[in-house]
MARDORO-524924 format. One record per residue: x, y, z of N, C-alpha, C in turn. Coordinates in Angstrom, 3 decimals. Layout:
// residues N
       n.xx       n.yy       n.zz      ca.xx      ca.yy      ca.zz       c.xx       c.yy       c.zz
          X          Y          Z          X          Y          Z          X          Y          Z
...
END
This chain:
// residues 117
       n.xx       n.yy       n.zz      ca.xx      ca.yy      ca.zz       c.xx       c.yy       c.zz
      0.914     -1.178      0.082     -0.050      0.013     -0.080      0.974      1.279      0.066
      0.293      2.405     -0.587      1.352      3.548     -0.488      0.658      4.335      0.227
      1.420      5.214      0.986      1.270      5.943      1.969      2.508      6.971      2.433
      2.608      7.147      3.730      3.667      7.941      3.971      4.253      7.860      5.396
      5.378      8.052      5.651      5.901      8.197      7.054      5.765      9.619      7.481
      4.774      9.828      8.440      4.720     10.994      9.052      5.291     11.280     10.456
      6.302     12.160     10.325      7.142     12.205     11.440      7.153     13.616     12.234
      7.007     13.724     13.444      6.709     14.922     14.214      8.064     14.833     15.167
      8.606     16.159     15.361      9.548     16.396     16.171      9.218     17.323     17.173
      9.219     16.760     18.634      8.799     17.710     19.518      9.858     17.524     20.769
     10.030     18.668     21.482     11.007     18.840     22.815      9.909     17.854     23.853
     10.794     17.189     24.442     10.528     15.840     25.521      9.590     16.653     26.528
      9.790     17.810     26.769      8.851     18.474     27.896      7.543     19.015     27.412
      7.565     19.321     26.157      6.432     20.107     25.621      5.017     19.531     25.905
      4.250     20.273     26.396      2.631     19.824     26.670      1.820     20.499     25.873
      0.664     19.715     25.842     -0.533     19.927     25.211     -1.555     19.615     25.872
     -2.650     20.466     26.256     -3.722     19.877     27.236     -3.319     19.230     28.589
     -2.203     19.572     29.231     -1.650     18.932     30.130     -0.715     17.856     30.065
     -0.719     17.018     28.655     -0.028     15.841     28.401      1.193     16.263     27.783
      2.189     15.637     27.702      3.331     15.448     27.048      2.757     15.405     25.591
      3.365     16.137     24.847      3.044     16.329     23.520      3.095     14.919     22.658
      4.538     14.325     23.064      4.519     12.791     22.240      3.340     12.200     22.681
      3.010     11.974     23.989      2.137     11.070     24.301      0.675     11.405     23.704
      0.447     12.760     23.713     -0.951     13.316     23.049     -1.007     13.007     21.687
      0.138     12.984     21.064      0.241     12.590     19.410     -0.217     11.203     19.407
      0.573     10.145     20.182      0.247      8.898     19.912     -1.252      8.618     20.424
     -1.925      9.356     21.526     -3.259      9.085     21.873     -4.123      9.377     20.666
     -3.758     10.701     19.803     -4.681     10.930     18.957     -4.694     10.121     17.694
     -3.511      9.946     17.317     -3.269      8.802     16.318     -4.248      7.633     16.608
     -3.867      7.227     17.662     -4.795      5.964     18.080     -6.228      6.048     18.160
     -6.754      7.243     18.527     -8.020      7.560     18.350     -8.726      7.705     17.026
     -7.946      8.172     16.226     -8.317      8.413     14.896     -8.116      7.079     13.962
     -7.624      6.107     14.589     -7.750      4.920     14.050     -6.529      4.620     12.976
     -5.348      5.230     13.422     -4.087      5.070     12.832     -3.556      3.590     13.387
     -2.903      2.736     12.470     -2.728      1.436     12.794     -1.848      1.285     13.957
     -0.734      2.266     13.900      0.295      2.199     14.865      1.182      3.554     14.948
      1.928      3.615     15.670      2.729      4.875     16.005      3.632      4.731     17.082
      4.947      5.377     16.891      5.934      5.045     17.936      6.620      6.323     18.240
      7.165      6.391     19.341      8.048      7.628     19.777      9.439      7.034     20.123
     10.301      8.038     19.913     11.595      7.784     19.847     12.600      9.014     20.622
     13.221      8.828     21.717     13.965      9.806     22.261     15.331     10.005     21.693
     15.801     11.168     21.240     17.152     11.439     20.614     17.980     11.292     21.732
     19.386     10.967     21.323     20.554     10.936     21.751     21.439     12.340     22.094
     20.892     12.992     20.905     21.586     14.492     20.719     20.939     15.076     19.462
     20.940     16.342     19.484     20.271     17.010     18.387     20.739     18.435     18.427
     20.139     19.345     17.342     20.277     20.599     17.245     18.858     21.053     16.399
     18.386     22.203     16.409     17.328     22.662     15.806     17.494     24.007     15.205
     16.603     24.750     15.045     16.679     26.028     14.179     17.796     27.022     15.202
     17.960     26.852     16.256     18.815     27.694     16.835     20.006     27.240     16.872
     20.466     25.964     16.223     21.699     25.575     16.058     22.634     25.477     17.433
     22.004     24.947     18.480     22.478     24.648     19.865     22.417     23.126     19.875
     23.446     22.560     20.235     23.730     21.137     20.128     23.118     20.670     21.773
     22.277     19.532     21.571     21.650     19.282     22.880     22.040     17.670     23.013
     22.810     17.318     24.284     23.122     16.017     24.242     22.567     15.393     25.625
     22.193     14.090     25.561     21.500     13.328     26.522     22.435     13.286     27.972
     23.792     13.259     27.646     24.432     13.110     28.471     24.765     14.247     29.779
     24.166     15.484     29.597     24.229     16.617     30.541     22.817     16.692     31.123
     22.894     16.280     32.663     21.592     16.141     33.303     21.076     17.490     33.407
     21.813     18.577     33.360     21.200     19.977     33.562     20.194     20.087     32.417
     20.285     19.652     31.452     19.535     19.605     29.899     18.319     18.970     29.848
     18.010     18.361     31.085     16.801     17.563     30.838     15.514     18.097     30.357
     14.826     17.713     29.546     13.822     18.095     28.795     14.193     18.934     27.675
     15.317     19.398     27.204     15.354     19.671     25.965     15.860     19.033     24.780
     15.980     17.669     24.923     16.028     16.670     23.814     14.823     16.713     22.994
     15.019     16.035     21.685     13.692     15.855     20.779     13.415     14.431     20.960
     12.040     14.192     20.870     11.302     12.979     20.724     10.524     12.920     19.231
     10.934     11.858     18.624     10.462     11.669     17.280      9.255     10.803     17.597
      8.072     11.250     16.999      6.854     10.576     16.878      6.656     10.428     15.388
      6.270      8.960     15.294      6.148      8.567     13.788      5.006      7.802     13.537
      4.490      7.898     12.447      3.267      7.029     12.108      3.608      6.561     10.460
      3.248      5.506     10.007      3.120      5.176      8.796      1.598      4.871      8.641
      1.165      5.801      7.550     -0.172      6.225      7.354     -0.463      6.110      5.908
     -1.982      6.224      5.677     -2.519      6.323      4.336     -2.507      7.934      4.296
     -2.580      8.400      3.008     -2.914      9.841      2.854     -3.871     10.455      3.513
     -5.100      9.678      3.930     -6.273     10.418      4.557     -5.944     10.171      5.996
     -5.006      9.355      6.539     -4.841      9.359      7.906     -3.789     10.408      8.203
     -2.851     10.601      7.255     -2.027     11.786      7.671     -2.629     13.123      7.482
     -3.525     13.437      6.488     -4.388     14.496      6.618     -5.026     14.868      7.951
     -5.707     13.666      8.441     -6.544     13.581      9.821     -5.617     14.307     10.813
     -4.371     13.752     10.845     -3.515     14.052     12.064     -2.900     15.706     11.808
     -2.589     15.802     10.440     -2.059     16.979     10.390     -3.215     18.179     10.608
     -4.425     17.956     10.236     -5.572     18.950     10.439     -5.740     18.922     12.012
     -5.627     17.903     12.626     -5.803     17.967     14.290     -4.818     18.752     14.808
     -3.550     18.475     14.626     -2.315     19.425     14.965     -2.651     20.821     14.724
     -3.200     21.235     13.529     -3.362     22.842     13.230     -4.486     22.993     13.716
     -5.590     22.661     14.079     -6.653     23.046     14.921     -6.412     23.256     16.231
     -5.391     22.339     16.808     -5.136     22.666     18.013     -3.822     23.619     18.388
     -3.663     24.079     17.279     -2.496     25.108     17.298     -1.226     24.697     17.903
     -0.795     23.353     17.594      0.349     23.081     18.325      1.251     23.287     17.450
      2.522     23.919     18.002      3.807     24.215     17.013      4.575     23.215     16.990
      4.723     22.494     15.882      5.620     21.476     15.450      6.345     21.654     14.399
      7.354     20.905     14.214      8.121     20.749     12.951      7.681     19.044     12.579
      7.593     18.837     11.278      6.963     17.638     10.736      7.884     17.227      9.467
      7.813     16.022      9.137      8.293     15.655      7.674      7.064     14.508      7.383
      6.874     14.645      6.158      5.708     13.424      5.416      6.435     13.030      4.210
      6.922     11.700      4.286      7.735     11.195      3.277      6.954     10.267      2.785
      7.122     10.019      1.378      6.424      8.839      0.635      6.687      7.509      1.296
      6.072      6.574      1.361      6.512      5.080      1.746      5.287      4.183      1.305
      5.934      3.066      1.054      5.400      1.885      0.454      5.252      0.847      1.878
      4.088      0.235      2.183      3.885     -0.454      3.467      3.168     -1.505      3.258
      3.355     -2.725      3.948      2.476     -3.776      3.763      2.836     -4.827      5.134
      2.239     -5.915      5.236      2.572     -6.874      5.976      3.141     -8.151      5.105
      4.455     -8.712      5.546      4.887     -9.910      4.779      4.111    -11.166      5.617
      3.679    -12.113      5.079      3.064    -13.272      5.641      2.091    -12.646      6.812
      0.923    -12.336      5.992     -0.015    -11.611      6.994     -0.913    -12.764      7.574
     -1.475    -12.491      8.736     -2.430    -13.351      9.126     -3.792    -12.693      9.321
     -4.734    -13.600      9.873     -6.181    -13.262      9.519     -6.523    -11.763     10.289
     -5.587    -11.344     11.276     -5.984    -10.137     11.893     -5.461     -8.827     11.347
     -4.795     -8.990      9.903     -4.296     -8.014      9.352     -5.244     -7.317      8.350
     -5.479     -6.176      8.270     -6.363     -5.377      7.315     -6.159     -6.020      6.082
     -6.928     -6.318      4.975     -6.613     -6.667      3.778     -5.955     -5.636      2.959
     -6.043     -4.242      3.233     -5.315     -3.224      2.565     -3.985     -3.207      2.776
     -3.398     -3.743      3.877     -2.010     -3.662      4.042     -1.304     -5.104      4.038
     -2.293     -6.099      3.857     -1.723     -7.438      3.468     -1.072     -7.466      2.021
     -0.391     -6.652      1.484      0.056     -6.654      0.306      1.532     -7.374      0.009
      1.702     -7.917     -1.190      3.108     -8.347     -1.400      4.019     -6.977     -1.624
      5.208     -6.943     -1.264      5.876     -5.553     -1.188      6.373     -5.585     -2.997
END
């Protein structure tokens, strides 16, 4: 199936409605019916201010990036992007074309993703 890798980059301590944004994004993706999502904490990185942040410095707790990603259909990507826009959450994101499916699917896999690669 053709879709995309929709990845959001958020600060680990950024909050929305009292929740950490990375948790909120995963909850919203689940609520919208996205098949799955994951969050990954960065070891180091820099953003638009070009300040390098590294996990080894305790005093920088909360300044590292968390990547939240979903493999989605075009419709699912649009729903997530529309929601983030409506909620006025300031996030950097990437939406990269992807082909996805399940190799050796079982009966629990939706037919739409149980394709041969």
